[in-house]
C-alpha positions as CSV (number, residue, x, y, z in Angstrom):
1,M,-53.1,21.2,-47.1
2,K,-50.1,18.9,-47.5
3,K,-47.7,21.6,-46.2
4,S,-49.9,22.1,-43.1
5,L,-49.5,18.4,-42.1
6,I,-45.7,18.6,-42.0
7,P,-45.4,20.3,-38.6
8,V,-47.9,17.9,-37.1
9,I,-46.0,14.9,-38.5
10,L,-42.7,16.2,-37.1
11,M,-44.2,16.7,-33.6
12,L,-45.5,13.2,-33.6
13,I,-42.0,11.9,-34.6
14,V,-40.5,13.9,-31.7
15,L,-43.1,12.6,-29.2
16,I,-42.6,9.0,-30.3
17,S,-38.8,9.4,-30.1
18,A,-39.0,10.9,-26.6
19,C,-41.3,8.1,-25.4
20,G,-38.9,5.5,-26.6
21,K,-35.9,7.3,-25.0
22,Q,-37.4,7.7,-21.5
23,P,-37.8,4.0,-20.8
24,A,-34.2,3.5,-22.1
25,E,-32.9,6.2,-19.8
26,K,-34.8,4.9,-16.8
27,A,-33.4,1.4,-17.5
28,E,-29.9,2.8,-17.6
29,A,-30.4,4.6,-14.3
30,T,-31.9,1.5,-12.7
31,D,-28.9,-0.6,-14.0
32,A,-26.5,2.0,-12.5
33,K,-28.3,1.9,-9.2
34,K,-28.3,-1.9,-9.2
35,S,-24.5,-1.8,-9.9
36,S,-23.9,0.5,-7.0
37,D,-26.1,-1.5,-4.6
38,Q,-24.7,-4.9,-5.7
39,M,-23.0,-6.8,-2.9
40,I,-20.4,-9.6,-3.1
41,T,-19.1,-12.0,-0.4
42,Y,-15.5,-11.5,0.6
43,Q,-13.8,-14.3,2.4
44,S,-11.9,-12.4,5.1
45,E,-9.6,-13.9,7.7
46,N,-12.5,-13.7,10.2
47,G,-15.0,-15.3,7.9
48,P,-17.3,-14.2,5.0
49,V,-18.3,-10.5,4.9
50,K,-20.9,-8.9,2.5
51,V,-19.2,-5.9,0.9
52,P,-20.1,-3.6,-2.1
53,A,-19.1,-5.0,-5.4
54,H,-18.0,-1.5,-6.5
55,P,-17.1,0.5,-3.3
56,K,-17.4,4.2,-3.8
57,R,-16.5,5.6,-0.4
58,V,-13.8,3.7,1.5
59,V,-12.5,4.7,4.9
60,L,-9.0,3.3,5.8
61,L,-8.0,2.7,9.4
62,S,-4.8,0.9,8.4
63,D,-2.1,1.5,5.9
64,Y,-3.5,0.3,2.6
65,A,-3.8,3.6,0.9
66,G,-1.3,2.8,-1.8
67,D,-3.1,-0.4,-2.6
68,L,-6.4,1.4,-3.1
69,L,-4.9,4.3,-5.0
70,S,-3.1,1.9,-7.4
71,L,-6.5,0.2,-8.1
72,G,-8.3,3.5,-8.6
73,V,-10.6,3.1,-5.6
74,N,-12.0,6.3,-4.0
75,I,-10.8,7.0,-0.4
76,V,-12.9,9.3,1.8
77,G,-11.0,8.9,5.1
78,V,-7.4,7.7,5.8
79,E,-5.1,7.1,8.8
80,E,-2.4,9.6,9.5
81,W,0.7,7.5,8.5
82,S,-0.3,7.2,4.9
83,K,-0.6,10.9,4.6
84,K,3.0,11.3,5.6
85,S,4.2,9.4,2.5
86,P,5.4,11.8,-0.3
87,L,4.2,9.2,-2.8
88,F,0.6,9.7,-1.7
89,K,0.7,13.3,-0.6
90,D,-1.0,14.9,-3.6
91,K,-3.8,12.3,-3.8
92,L,-4.5,12.3,-0.1
93,K,-4.0,16.0,0.8
94,D,-7.8,16.8,0.8
95,I,-8.8,13.5,2.4
96,P,-9.8,13.7,6.1
97,T,-7.6,12.0,8.6
98,V,-9.3,9.4,10.8
99,S,-8.3,6.9,13.5
100,D,-10.0,4.1,15.3
101,D,-11.0,6.6,18.0
102,N,-13.0,8.7,15.5
103,V,-16.2,6.7,15.4
104,E,-18.5,9.7,14.9
105,K,-16.2,11.3,12.3
106,V,-16.1,8.0,10.3
107,M,-19.9,7.9,10.5
108,E,-20.1,11.4,9.0
109,L,-18.0,10.4,6.1
110,N,-20.8,7.9,5.1
111,P,-18.5,5.1,4.0
112,D,-19.8,2.0,2.1
113,L,-16.6,0.1,3.2
114,I,-14.2,0.3,6.1
115,I,-10.8,-1.4,5.9
116,G,-8.7,-1.7,9.1
117,S,-6.3,-3.7,11.1
118,S,-7.2,-6.6,13.4
119,D,-6.0,-4.7,16.4
120,N,-8.1,-1.5,15.7
121,K,-10.3,-0.4,18.6
122,N,-14.1,0.0,18.2
123,L,-14.4,-2.5,15.4
124,N,-17.9,-3.5,16.6
125,K,-19.0,0.1,16.3
126,F,-17.5,0.5,12.9
127,K,-19.3,-2.7,11.7
128,K,-22.6,-0.9,12.4
129,I,-21.6,2.0,10.1
130,A,-20.5,0.0,7.1
131,P,-19.1,-3.4,6.1
132,T,-15.8,-3.6,7.9
133,V,-12.9,-5.9,6.9
134,T,-9.7,-6.2,8.9
135,Y,-6.2,-7.7,8.2
136,T,-3.5,-8.9,10.5
137,Y,-0.2,-7.4,9.5
138,N,2.2,-10.0,8.0
139,K,-0.3,-12.8,8.4
140,V,0.2,-13.3,4.6
141,D,3.1,-12.2,2.5
142,Y,3.1,-8.8,0.8
143,L,2.0,-10.2,-2.6
144,N,-0.9,-12.2,-1.2
145,Q,-1.9,-9.1,0.8
146,R,-2.1,-7.2,-2.5
147,L,-4.2,-9.9,-4.0
148,E,-6.5,-9.9,-1.0
149,I,-7.1,-6.1,-1.3
150,G,-7.8,-6.7,-5.0
151,K,-10.4,-9.4,-4.2
152,L,-12.0,-7.1,-1.5
153,V,-12.7,-4.3,-3.9
154,N,-13.6,-6.6,-6.8
155,K,-10.4,-5.9,-8.8
156,E,-8.6,-9.2,-8.4
157,K,-7.5,-9.3,-12.0
158,E,-5.8,-5.9,-11.9
159,A,-4.1,-6.9,-8.7
160,Q,-2.8,-10.2,-10.1
161,N,-1.6,-8.4,-13.3
162,W,0.5,-6.1,-11.2
163,I,1.9,-8.9,-9.1
164,T,3.0,-10.9,-12.2
165,D,4.6,-7.9,-13.8
166,F,6.4,-6.8,-10.5
167,K,7.8,-10.2,-9.9
168,K,9.2,-10.3,-13.4
169,R,10.8,-6.8,-13.2
170,A,12.2,-7.3,-9.7
171,H,13.8,-10.7,-10.6
172,A,15.5,-9.0,-13.6
173,V,16.9,-6.2,-11.4
174,G,17.9,-8.6,-8.7
175,E,19.9,-10.6,-11.2
176,K,21.7,-7.5,-12.4
177,I,22.6,-6.5,-8.9
178,K,23.9,-9.9,-7.9
179,A,26.0,-10.0,-11.0
180,K,27.6,-6.7,-9.9
181,V,28.0,-7.1,-6.1
182,G,28.2,-10.9,-5.9
183,K,25.5,-13.4,-5.1
184,D,26.7,-13.8,-1.5
185,A,26.8,-10.1,-0.7
186,T,24.6,-9.2,2.3
187,V,22.3,-6.3,2.9
188,T,21.1,-4.8,6.2
189,V,18.1,-2.4,6.5
190,M,17.9,-0.2,9.6
191,E,16.1,2.8,11.1
192,S,17.2,5.2,13.9
193,Y,15.0,6.6,16.5
194,D,15.5,9.1,19.3
195,K,16.5,6.5,21.9
196,S,17.3,3.4,19.9
197,M,17.8,2.0,16.4
198,G,16.4,-1.1,14.8
199,I,17.0,-3.6,12.0
200,L,14.2,-4.9,9.8
201,G,13.4,-8.5,8.7
202,E,12.3,-9.7,5.4
203,G,8.7,-8.5,5.5
204,W,8.6,-5.2,7.4
205,G,8.4,-2.6,4.7
206,R,11.3,-0.2,4.2
207,G,12.3,-2.1,1.1
208,T,12.8,-5.4,2.8
209,E,10.2,-7.2,0.6
210,V,12.0,-6.0,-2.5
211,L,15.5,-6.8,-1.3
212,Y,15.0,-10.2,0.4
213,Q,12.0,-11.6,-1.3
214,A,11.5,-10.2,-4.8
215,M,15.2,-9.8,-5.7
216,A,16.5,-12.6,-3.4
217,L,19.4,-10.6,-2.0
218,K,21.0,-12.0,1.2
219,M,20.4,-10.9,4.8
220,P,23.3,-11.3,7.3
221,D,22.7,-14.4,9.4
222,N,22.7,-12.6,12.7
223,V,20.1,-10.1,11.4
224,K,18.0,-13.1,10.2
225,K,18.2,-14.6,13.7
226,A,17.5,-11.4,15.6
227,T,14.4,-10.5,13.5
228,S,13.0,-14.1,13.1
229,K,10.5,-13.7,15.9
230,E,9.1,-10.1,15.7
231,G,10.2,-9.2,12.2
232,Y,12.4,-6.4,13.6
233,Y,14.9,-6.0,16.4
234,D,15.7,-2.9,18.5
235,F,19.1,-2.2,20.0
236,S,21.5,0.5,21.0
237,A,24.0,2.2,18.7
238,E,27.0,0.6,20.3
239,V,26.2,-2.8,18.7
240,L,25.2,-1.5,15.3
241,P,28.5,-2.8,13.6
242,E,27.6,-6.3,14.6
243,Y,24.5,-6.3,12.3
244,V,25.7,-4.4,9.3
245,G,26.3,-6.5,6.2
246,D,28.2,-5.7,3.0
247,Y,25.6,-3.0,2.2
248,L,23.6,-0.9,4.5
249,V,20.2,0.6,3.7
250,I,19.1,3.4,6.1
251,S,15.4,4.3,6.2
252,K,16.0,7.7,7.6
253,Y,13.8,10.1,9.6
254,S,15.0,13.6,9.4
255,D,13.4,14.5,12.8
256,Q,15.0,11.6,14.7
257,D,18.4,11.3,16.3
258,N,20.9,10.6,13.5
259,S,24.0,11.7,15.5
260,Y,25.3,8.1,15.4
261,Q,26.5,8.8,11.8
262,K,29.0,11.3,13.1
263,T,30.7,8.8,15.5
264,K,33.9,7.0,14.9
265,L,32.2,3.6,15.6
266,Y,29.9,4.2,12.6
267,K,32.5,5.6,10.3
268,E,34.7,2.5,10.9
269,I,32.0,0.0,9.7
270,P,33.3,-1.6,6.4
271,A,30.0,-0.8,4.5
272,V,30.4,2.8,5.5
273,K,34.1,3.0,4.6
274,N,33.4,1.3,1.2
275,N,30.6,3.8,0.4
276,H,28.0,1.0,0.5
277,V,25.4,3.0,2.4
278,F,22.1,4.0,0.7
279,E,19.9,6.5,2.5
280,A,16.2,6.7,1.8
281,D,13.5,8.9,3.2
282,A,11.7,6.8,5.8
283,N,8.2,8.2,5.1
284,T,8.6,7.4,1.4
285,F,10.1,4.0,2.1
286,M,7.7,2.9,4.9
287,F,5.1,0.7,3.2
288,N,4.9,-2.3,0.9
289,D,2.0,-1.4,-1.4
290,P,2.4,-1.4,-5.3
291,I,3.2,2.4,-5.5
292,T,5.8,2.2,-2.8
293,L,7.3,-1.1,-4.0
294,D,7.7,0.3,-7.5
295,Y,9.5,3.3,-6.1
296,Q,11.8,1.1,-3.9
297,L,12.6,-1.1,-6.9
298,T,13.7,1.9,-8.9
299,F,15.7,3.2,-5.9
300,F,17.6,-0.1,-5.5
301,E,18.3,-0.4,-9.2
302,K,19.8,3.1,-9.3
303,H,21.9,2.8,-6.1
304,F,23.2,-0.7,-6.5
305,L,24.0,-0.3,-10.2
306,Q,25.2,3.3,-10.5
């Protein structure tokens, strides 16, 4: 008789255990749903915007891919320029390319957050699809922009930790470089296009933030003056020597006209004759997000100190 009761008792134990487990599982599922549905208020440059506390499907209409990738945020649509960077290539290769003309395509991606630029078209239409936050390029400096992205995706602490660490590392490298090349040595950053070339100011990507802000290297006075208004300055190849400092950093596009480098005018520039020219792939060097900035810092440390 006692033996026959054992299976019954075991069944009761299993049933009681299952009954206790189901409410717990339901509670966990409910908490997870609440977490995914939770909204926070982000103070954007255009006023407060309700955004997901933990965005899961972000569409980018502007070049903040490196910021989101560095913070581990999932991207479901990205603008074409970011996909050209070799630093993001593998992580973005299967992500659809979108633009501010692709309203229907963005809608199909079912984003829970859209991040763009203040000059994007169709912003009112995008706002009907998902919470949409835009930024004006260079309205704040590159580090504050990183922090703003961190706040937007509810990862302010992670963004601030990177900023603190980067400033420390960049300052140390800058001091080493100035000790070697001299604290008054000047650096020019330029790009060449099919019909013109340009020099970049202190906050226009291409390593300028690292050189002039983080490491506090000097920009030639005439470059500073020429770029003070727009942040960059376009000119013809004939006047290039006037803007080249002691060192020249070329953000180089392989598919653009680089024939100027074969001219006598270019070869006679003191920085060129002194082998003080550092060439970087323009697509790799373009942005000023954490991934790109770390790459640029390593690049400058290697080339200035080798």
